[in-house]
BAFI-3210 file (N, C-alpha, C; in Angstrom, 3 decimals, decimal comma, padded with zeros to 6 digits):
// residues 193
n [1|2|3|4|5|6|7|8|9|10|11|12|13|14|15|16|17|18|19|20|21|22|23|24|25|26|27|28|29|30|31|32|33|34|35|36|37|38|39|40|41|42|43|44|45|46|47|48|49|50|51|52|53|54|55|56|57|58|59|60|61|62|63|64|65|66|67|68|69|70|71|72|73|74|75|76|77|78|79|80|81|82|83|84|85|86|87|88|89|90|91|92|93|94|95|96|97|98|99|100|101|102|103|104|105|106|107|108|109|110|111|112|113|114|115|116|117|118|119|120|121|122|123|124|125|126|127|128|129|130|131|132|133|134|135|136|137|138|139|140|141|142|143|144|145|146|147|148|149|150|151|152|153|154|155|156|157|158|159|160|161|162|163|164|165|166|167|168|169|170|171|172|173|174|175|176|177|178|179|180|181|182|183|184|185|186|187|188|189|190|191|192|193]
n.u [000,795|001,946|003,587|001,684|000,693|003,030|003,421|001,465|002,105|003,408|006,607|008,246|006,890|005,647|003,613|000,801|000,171|-002,611|-004,058|-006,447|-007,651|-006,995|-005,256|-003,226|-000,799|000,207|000,657|002,562|004,743|005,132|005,789|008,286|009,771|009,375|009,262|006,522|005,427|003,962|002,324|-000,793|-002,585|-005,614|-007,691|-006,191|-003,425|-000,172|000,982|000,548|-002,814|-004,121|-003,391|-001,248|-002,371|-005,103|-005,570|-005,045|-007,124|-009,264|-008,823|-009,460|-012,152|-013,080|-012,871|-015,091|-017,232|-017,086|-018,384|-020,858|-022,456|-021,797|-024,103|-026,518|-026,718|-024,219|-022,492|-023,378|-022,901|-020,072|-018,713|-019,922|-021,678|-024,286|-024,543|-025,888|-028,340|-027,396|-024,655|-024,482|-025,493|-023,504|-021,362|-022,192|-022,291|-019,595|-018,385|-019,595|-018,490|-016,020|-014,125|-014,836|-012,535|-010,495|-011,233|-011,007|-008,318|-007,218|-006,588|-004,384|-002,487|-002,372|-001,278|001,272|002,194|004,426|006,789|008,739|007,457|006,688|008,862|011,670|012,546|010,270|010,490|008,989|006,411|003,849|000,376|-002,207|-005,471|-007,767|-010,590|-013,000|-015,124|-014,580|-015,003|-013,478|-010,694|-008,748|-008,211|-005,750|-004,076|-003,497|-001,885|000,260|001,109|002,002|004,132|005,851|006,234|007,128|006,845|004,399|001,293|-001,746|-005,104|-008,302|-011,399|-014,816|-016,248|-017,284|-015,543|-015,007|-013,841|-013,268|-015,439|-017,680|-017,230|-016,327|-015,850|-014,775|-012,447|-011,105|-010,695|-008,955|-006,719|-006,000|-005,352|-003,149|-001,369|-001,155|000,197|002,593|003,370|002,753|000,485|000,748|002,740|001,660|001,086|-001,363|-002,350|-002,187|-004,065]
n.v [-001,210|001,237|001,694|002,307|004,717|006,272|006,326|008,068|010,508|013,840|014,405|016,641|018,890|020,808|019,375|018,544|015,948|014,156|011,976|009,626|007,716|004,330|004,830|006,408|005,017|004,230|006,671|007,717|006,012|006,473|009,177|009,064|008,088|009,844|012,900|014,962|018,391|019,017|016,953|015,530|013,864|012,222|011,237|008,852|006,577|005,767|003,536|000,011|-000,753|-002,963|-006,231|-008,483|-011,068|-010,600|-008,850|-010,558|-012,390|-010,625|-010,091|-012,530|-012,777|-010,408|-010,920|-012,339|-010,869|-008,273|-008,664|-007,721|-004,509|-002,630|-002,628|000,020|000,913|000,297|001,886|004,440|004,389|003,898|005,329|007,682|008,947|011,125|012,297|013,968|012,374|012,422|012,171|009,614|008,253|008,927|007,545|004,844|004,723|005,013|002,829|000,605|000,770|-000,232|-003,191|-006,192|-007,658|-005,719|-004,095|-005,905|-006,257|-004,135|-004,941|-006,446|-004,485|-003,457|-005,697|-005,723|-003,371|-001,895|-000,852|000,211|001,714|004,032|004,945|007,071|010,402|012,717|014,430|016,599|019,009|018,092|017,613|016,631|015,634|015,217|013,294|014,003|012,431|009,893|006,439|004,415|004,919|005,320|007,865|007,411|006,976|009,545|010,566|008,767|009,585|012,159|011,552|010,235|012,167|014,981|017,599|017,735|019,176|019,330|019,234|019,384|018,126|018,228|015,433|012,228|009,236|009,495|012,156|013,917|013,578|014,069|016,488|018,466|021,275|022,189|020,664|021,532|024,232|023,858|022,601|024,558|026,620|025,518|025,254|027,964|028,946|027,792|029,275|028,339|028,657|031,105|030,455|029,174|026,499|025,289|025,066|022,559|021,124]
n.w [-000,014|000,678|-001,531|-003,458|-002,493|-002,645|-005,401|-006,142|-005,203|-005,675|-007,107|-007,349|-006,557|-003,812|-001,264|000,875|002,975|003,864|006,122|007,194|009,924|009,546|007,523|008,489|009,466|006,958|005,726|007,478|006,935|004,196|004,381|005,481|003,399|001,261|001,987|002,858|002,627|004,842|007,281|008,019|010,403|010,963|013,428|013,916|014,369|015,752|016,585|016,581|016,936|017,997|019,398|017,560|017,098|017,405|015,283|013,147|013,503|013,045|010,364|009,163|009,916|008,805|005,992|005,557|006,756|005,471|003,123|003,091|003,551|006,560|009,358|009,892|012,562|013,599|012,007|012,714|015,494|015,770|013,735|012,448|014,175|015,097|012,576|009,667|007,452|004,824|005,009|005,964|003,709|001,821|003,033|002,737|-000,058|-000,657|000,699|-000,540|-003,005|-002,875|-002,971|-001,063|-000,524|-000,614|001,558|003,716|003,430|004,772|007,305|006,806|006,399|008,969|010,297|009,267|010,183|012,333|014,861|013,241|011,246|012,515|013,850|014,681|013,497|012,085|009,010|008,528|009,419|011,797|012,116|014,230|014,123|016,529|017,157|019,315|020,154|019,502|019,092|018,197|017,955|020,546|023,082|024,197|022,058|021,168|023,205|022,798|020,288|020,906|022,574|020,789|018,831|019,718|018,762|017,564|016,584|018,162|017,407|018,631|017,721|017,958|017,303|015,905|014,884|011,975|011,112|008,937|007,248|008,836|010,193|008,229|007,774|010,182|010,255|007,922|008,692|010,890|009,578|007,670|009,446|010,724|008,546|007,939|010,182|009,689|007,610|005,085|003,568|002,267|000,451|-001,617|-001,359|-001,268|-003,827|-004,969|-003,632]
ca.u [-000,006|002,840|003,997|000,565|000,675|004,216|003,262|000,493|002,627|004,267|008,065|009,019|006,031|005,326|002,288|000,397|-000,388|-003,691|-004,435|-007,481|-007,879|-005,966|-004,281|-002,156|000,490|000,698|001,200|003,844|005,785|005,363|006,468|009,694|010,414|009,280|008,667|005,634|005,650|003,336|001,559|-001,983|-003,210|-006,984|-008,258|-005,331|-002,532|001,211|001,356|-000,490|-003,904|-004,511|-002,346|-001,089|-003,328|-006,437|-005,646|-005,139|-008,529|-010,157|-008,616|-010,219|-013,571|-013,327|-013,039|-016,502|-018,140|-017,075|-019,176|-022,079|-022,203|-022,081|-025,439|-026,565|-026,457|-022,751|-021,906|-023,692|-022,233|-018,607|-018,045|-020,406|-022,526|-025,587|-024,360|-027,096|-028,514|-026,653|-023,329|-024,678|-025,629|-022,152|-020,596|-022,572|-021,842|-018,121|-018,051|-020,039|-017,700|-014,774|-014,337|-014,636|-011,129|-009,679|-011,613|-010,363|-006,839|-006,742|-006,033|-003,024|-001,674|-002,148|-000,402|002,611|002,527|005,228|007,459|009,528|006,616|006,508|010,081|012,514|012,059|009,624|011,174|007,934|005,525|002,766|-000,846|-003,069|-006,835|-008,391|-012,046|-013,231|-016,174|-014,121|-015,195|-012,577|-009,329|-008,729|-007,387|-004,389|-003,295|-003,047|-000,705|001,343|001,618|002,731|005,413|006,724|006,509|006,866|006,517|003,083|000,260|-002,955|-006,357|-009,400|-012,605|-015,984|-016,646|-016,982|-014,285|-014,801|-013,780|-013,326|-016,739|-018,702|-016,942|-015,362|-015,468|-013,863|-011,197|-010,421|-010,181|-007,758|-005,617|-005,569|-004,725|-001,849|-000,545|-000,883|001,235|003,860|003,550|002,631|-000,590|001,254|003,671|000,943|001,053|-002,713|-002,706|-002,229|-005,105]
ca.v [000,026|002,422|001,943|002,973|006,125|006,958|006,558|009,133|011,787|014,614|014,286|017,909|019,961|020,661|018,851|018,215|014,574|014,021|010,574|009,433|006,406|003,324|005,357|007,058|004,310|004,256|008,018|007,837|005,310|007,203|010,440|008,802|007,824|011,092|013,848|016,046|019,727|018,844|015,712|015,654|012,582|012,433|010,083|007,774|006,016|005,576|002,184|-001,007|-000,539|-004,212|-007,261|-009,130|-012,180|-010,000|-008,344|-011,720|-012,877|-009,654|-010,269|-013,699|-012,426|-009,349|-011,401|-012,751|-009,748|-007,203|-008,980|-006,918|-003,255|-002,655|-002,108|001,489|001,167|000,225|003,042|005,630|004,301|003,926|006,068|009,021|009,527|011,601|013,095|013,929|011,145|012,507|011,643|008,135|007,817|008,989|006,460|003,625|004,776|004,781|001,473|-000,414|000,907|-000,890|-004,657|-006,738|-008,082|-004,510|-003,702|-006,841|-006,076|-003,118|-005,654|-006,835|-003,302|-003,394|-006,750|-005,333|-002,152|-002,122|000,377|000,772|002,664|005,265|005,288|008,129|011,807|013,127|015,575|017,557|019,359|017,134|018,029|015,514|015,967|014,224|013,274|013,906|011,441|008,699|005,184|003,442|005,240|005,816|009,079|006,942|007,128|010,911|010,618|008,045|010,465|013,250|010,998|009,933|013,356|016,067|018,841|017,629|020,090|018,573|020,030|018,559|018,454|017,467|014,567|010,802|008,773|010,000|013,617|014,638|013,447|014,609|017,876|018,935|022,681|022,339|020,033|022,465|025,365|023,404|022,345|025,881|027,321|024,877|025,655|029,415|029,102|027,382|030,155|027,562|029,154|032,155|029,951|028,523|025,044|024,776|024,961|021,147|020,467]
ca.w [-000,005|000,688|-002,910|-004,179|-002,068|-003,173|-006,851|-006,335|-004,628|-006,567|-006,780|-007,302|-006,056|-002,391|-000,997|002,216|002,997|004,894|006,276|008,228|010,480|009,297|006,543|009,203|009,403|005,590|005,489|008,184|006,196|002,920|004,734|005,735|002,130|000,477|002,971|002,424|003,273|006,147|007,405|008,862|010,760|011,474|014,181|013,507|015,408|015,324|017,075|016,267|017,893|018,596|019,330|016,249|016,959|017,242|013,910|012,281|013,619|012,392|008,936|008,757|010,057|007,828|004,665|005,462|007,142|004,523|001,934|003,253|004,219|007,959|009,682|010,199|014,006|013,797|011,347|013,547|016,815|015,738|012,660|012,074|015,201|014,663|011,362|008,804|006,653|003,609|005,351|006,004|002,327|001,236|003,594|002,051|-001,467|-000,708|001,142|-001,491|-004,208|-002,579|-002,905|000,272|-000,392|-000,278|002,899|004,622|003,315|005,702|008,440|006,446|006,657|010,447|010,700|008,861|010,874|013,527|015,298|012,137|010,539|013,250|014,580|014,093|013,433|010,849|008,375|008,179|010,579|011,936|012,771|014,588|014,391|017,388|017,233|020,771|020,433|018,761|019,818|017,633|018,252|021,941|023,410|024,515|020,889|021,110|024,078|022,145|019,212|021,548|023,035|019,667|018,034|020,707|018,091|016,949|016,976|018,337|017,301|019,005|017,010|018,445|016,179|015,976|014,222|010,639|011,303|007,665|006,671|009,726|010,525|007,209|007,924|011,328|009,873|007,000|009,472|011,652|008,672|007,130|010,548|010,902|007,413|008,001|011,195|009,074|006,462|003,867|002,801|001,400|-000,504|-002,709|-001,143|-001,456|-005,251|-005,287|-002,844]
c.u [000,853|003,287|002,921|000,505|001,862|004,058|002,279|001,015|003,491|005,749|008,736|008,149|005,768|003,883|002,062|-000,253|-001,385|-004,134|-005,428|-007,499|-006,674|-004,942|-003,110|-000,845|001,091|001,335|002,493|004,964|006,161|006,145|007,920|010,470|010,403|008,528|007,780|006,046|005,041|002,525|000,429|-002,544|-004,550|-007,450|-007,491|-004,468|-001,125|001,777|000,212|-001,542|-004,383|-003,389|-002,359|-002,155|-004,722|-006,597|-005,769|-006,571|-009,472|-009,998|-009,457|-011,732|-013,932|-013,569|-014,451|-017,472|-018,215|-017,788|-020,469|-021,727|-022,510|-023,453|-025,398|-026,233|-024,966|-022,114|-022,170|-022,930|-020,713|-017,970|-018,577|-021,317|-023,864|-025,533|-025,666|-027,122|-027,677|-025,196|-023,417|-024,776|-024,273|-021,259|-020,877|-022,195|-020,377|-017,809|-018,498|-019,270|-016,345|-015,004|-014,106|-013,196|-010,245|-009,976|-010,958|-008,858|-006,339|-006,110|-004,655|-002,044|-001,361|-001,235|001,041|003,113|003,284|005,968|008,322|008,771|006,666|007,805|010,857|011,791|011,387|010,361|010,161|007,120|004,371|001,606|-001,662|-004,456|-007,489|-009,896|-012,388|-014,297|-015,857|-014,273|-014,287|-011,132|-009,310|-007,857|-005,967|-003,489|-002,733|-001,809|000,508|001,955|002,430|004,074|006,349|007,152|006,210|006,492|005,105|002,146|-001,048|-004,136|-007,499|-010,686|-013,739|-016,596|-016,502|-015,784|-014,027|-014,898|-013,960|-014,663|-017,812|-018,499|-015,956|-014,906|-014,496|-012,468|-010,395|-009,879|-008,914|-006,538|-005,109|-004,867|-003,295|-000,877|-000,209|000,242|002,610|004,236|003,505|001,519|-000,118|002,169|002,993|000,873|-000,317|-003,155|-002,867|-003,361|-006,383]
c.v [001,264|002,746|002,664|004,422|006,899|007,210|007,692|010,489|012,521|014,477|015,636|019,061|019,757|020,176|018,590|016,833|014,464|012,594|010,396|007,954|005,456|003,759|006,064|006,290|004,301|005,613|008,254|007,185|006,055|008,527|010,226|008,595|008,991|012,114|014,898|017,345|019,703|017,538|015,955|014,247|012,883|011,162|008,806|007,295|005,862|004,285|001,254|-000,931|-001,820|-005,214|-007,953|-010,243|-011,639|-009,494|-009,447|-012,300|-011,938|-009,757|-011,425|-013,381|-011,397|-009,851|-011,956|-011,581|-008,664|-007,489|-008,212|-005,584|-003,381|-002,116|-000,649|001,769|001,184|001,521|004,316|005,558|004,514|004,846|007,495|009,635|009,937|012,522|012,980|012,676|011,223|011,973|010,118|007,579|007,873|007,856|005,158|003,590|004,477|003,348|000,396|-000,333|000,210|-002,393|-005,136|-007,178|-006,881|-004,101|-004,624|-006,708|-005,005|-003,798|-006,192|-005,719|-003,253|-004,505|-006,396|-004,121|-002,490|-000,808|001,016|001,853|004,034|005,686|006,449|009,453|012,012|014,353|016,660|017,882|018,379|017,757|016,742|016,055|014,893|014,372|013,011|012,893|010,120|007,422|004,078|003,678|005,987|007,124|008,673|007,120|008,546|011,067|009,920|008,898|011,581|012,776|010,750|011,213|014,581|017,381|018,822|018,706|019,291|019,583|019,037|019,072|017,594|016,712|013,099|010,500|009,434|011,551|014,365|014,619|014,112|016,048|018,444|020,380|022,872|021,740|020,978|023,677|025,008|023,234|023,670|026,697|026,818|025,296|027,129|029,693|028,696|028,256|029,409|028,045|030,234|031,657|029,192|027,010|024,471|024,646|023,481|020,388|020,342]
c.w [000,019|-000,715|-003,701|-003,809|-002,695|-004,683|-007,155|-005,884|-005,637|-006,150|-006,630|-006,788|-004,548|-002,257|000,499|002,158|004,171|004,935|007,459|008,606|010,138|008,296|007,198|009,167|007,989|005,293|006,237|007,455|004,925|003,237|005,021|004,413|001,178|001,314|002,336|003,058|004,679|006,093|008,364|009,113|011,415|012,156|013,819|014,681|014,854|015,858|016,766|017,311|018,556|018,566|017,976|016,069|016,741|015,834|012,911|012,293|012,912|010,873|008,426|008,817|008,997|006,412|004,476|005,671|006,134|003,245|001,918|003,895|005,731|008,289|010,092|011,663|014,267|013,233|012,218|014,882|016,748|014,733|012,508|013,134|014,665|013,428|010,531|007,912|005,328|003,819|005,388|004,579|001,599|001,747|002,850|000,570|-001,582|-000,358|000,145|-002,831|-004,070|-002,414|-001,456|000,520|-000,013|001,152|003,935|004,577|004,217|006,918|008,133|006,707|008,165|010,926|010,352|009,650|012,178|013,886|014,213|011,387|011,220|014,005|013,885|014,006|012,046|010,310|007,983|009,426|010,583|012,690|012,990|014,893|015,258|017,399|018,700|021,155|019,730|019,630|019,202|018,023|019,576|022,077|023,803|023,291|020,738|022,007|023,510|021,039|019,819|022,062|021,889|018,877|018,921|020,030|017,418|017,461|017,014|018,224|017,641|018,337|017,569|017,319|016,529|015,073|012,858|010,630|009,972|006,996|007,504|010,048|009,535|007,390|009,072|010,977|008,897|007,781|010,238|010,734|008,104|008,196|010,762|009,774|007,419|009,044|010,642|007,870|005,113|002,963|001,793|000,306|-001,619|-002,530|-001,421|-002,900|-005,611|-004,540|-003,582]
res [m|v|d|i|v|l|s|s|l|p|e|s|k|p|y|v|l|i|a|e|s|f|s|g|p|i|a|l|r|a|s|r|l|r|a|p|t|a|l|v|l|c|a|s|f|t|k|r|p|l|p|h|l|a|i|t|a|m|r|i|i|g|s|i|v|f|r|w|p|p|p|k|w|f|v|r|r|y|l|i|g|d|a|p|d|d|v|l|s|l|f|y|s|a|i|t|a|v|s|p|h|v|l|a|g|r|f|d|v|l|r|e|f|n|d|e|y|a|s|g|k|l|e|c|p|l|l|y|l|q|a|t|k|d|r|l|v|s|s|r|n|v|r|s|v|e|r|q|y|p|d|v|r|i|e|r|i|e|s|p|h|l|v|l|q|v|q|p|q|a|a|v|r|a|i|l|g|f|l|a|r|l|s|l|v|d|q|g|i|l|e|n|c]
***
């Protein structure tokens, strides 16, 4: 998966890499291989969130369970909260457009994810958007991010797990504020967004 991300990134233009949830580890790895101008992690993690055995079990279960879209109660409880029905519809449109094999493959990424992905110093500024009502990614992960990356900027957004979908305006404000503090807005970095 890291190779797919790297093939999509510009080689000579500045860019900001934004990664939500399980994409965070992939973005961290890609950032070490081709540093972005800035990295934004949204409701993500820098350490494996579950033990290896649990992830393996989830991979096996996921290959069966992901054949059907998750029930609405689950999506509302763990991903979007009380977001409007149009957000729920967009979620289902997106999830049904992805093959069950690809969805289950996310657990393969987590199995491969180890301290190597998140070790060392990042060569770019880091913003972490914390979803304050997140039922999937614990607030312990934020403390872990702060320990690993002491220069991280944390922005808390009142949102369930899918921050970018449920609170897009708040997320954009936080990201633009972060880039403005870095003087990246004036440098035209947003032309590629």
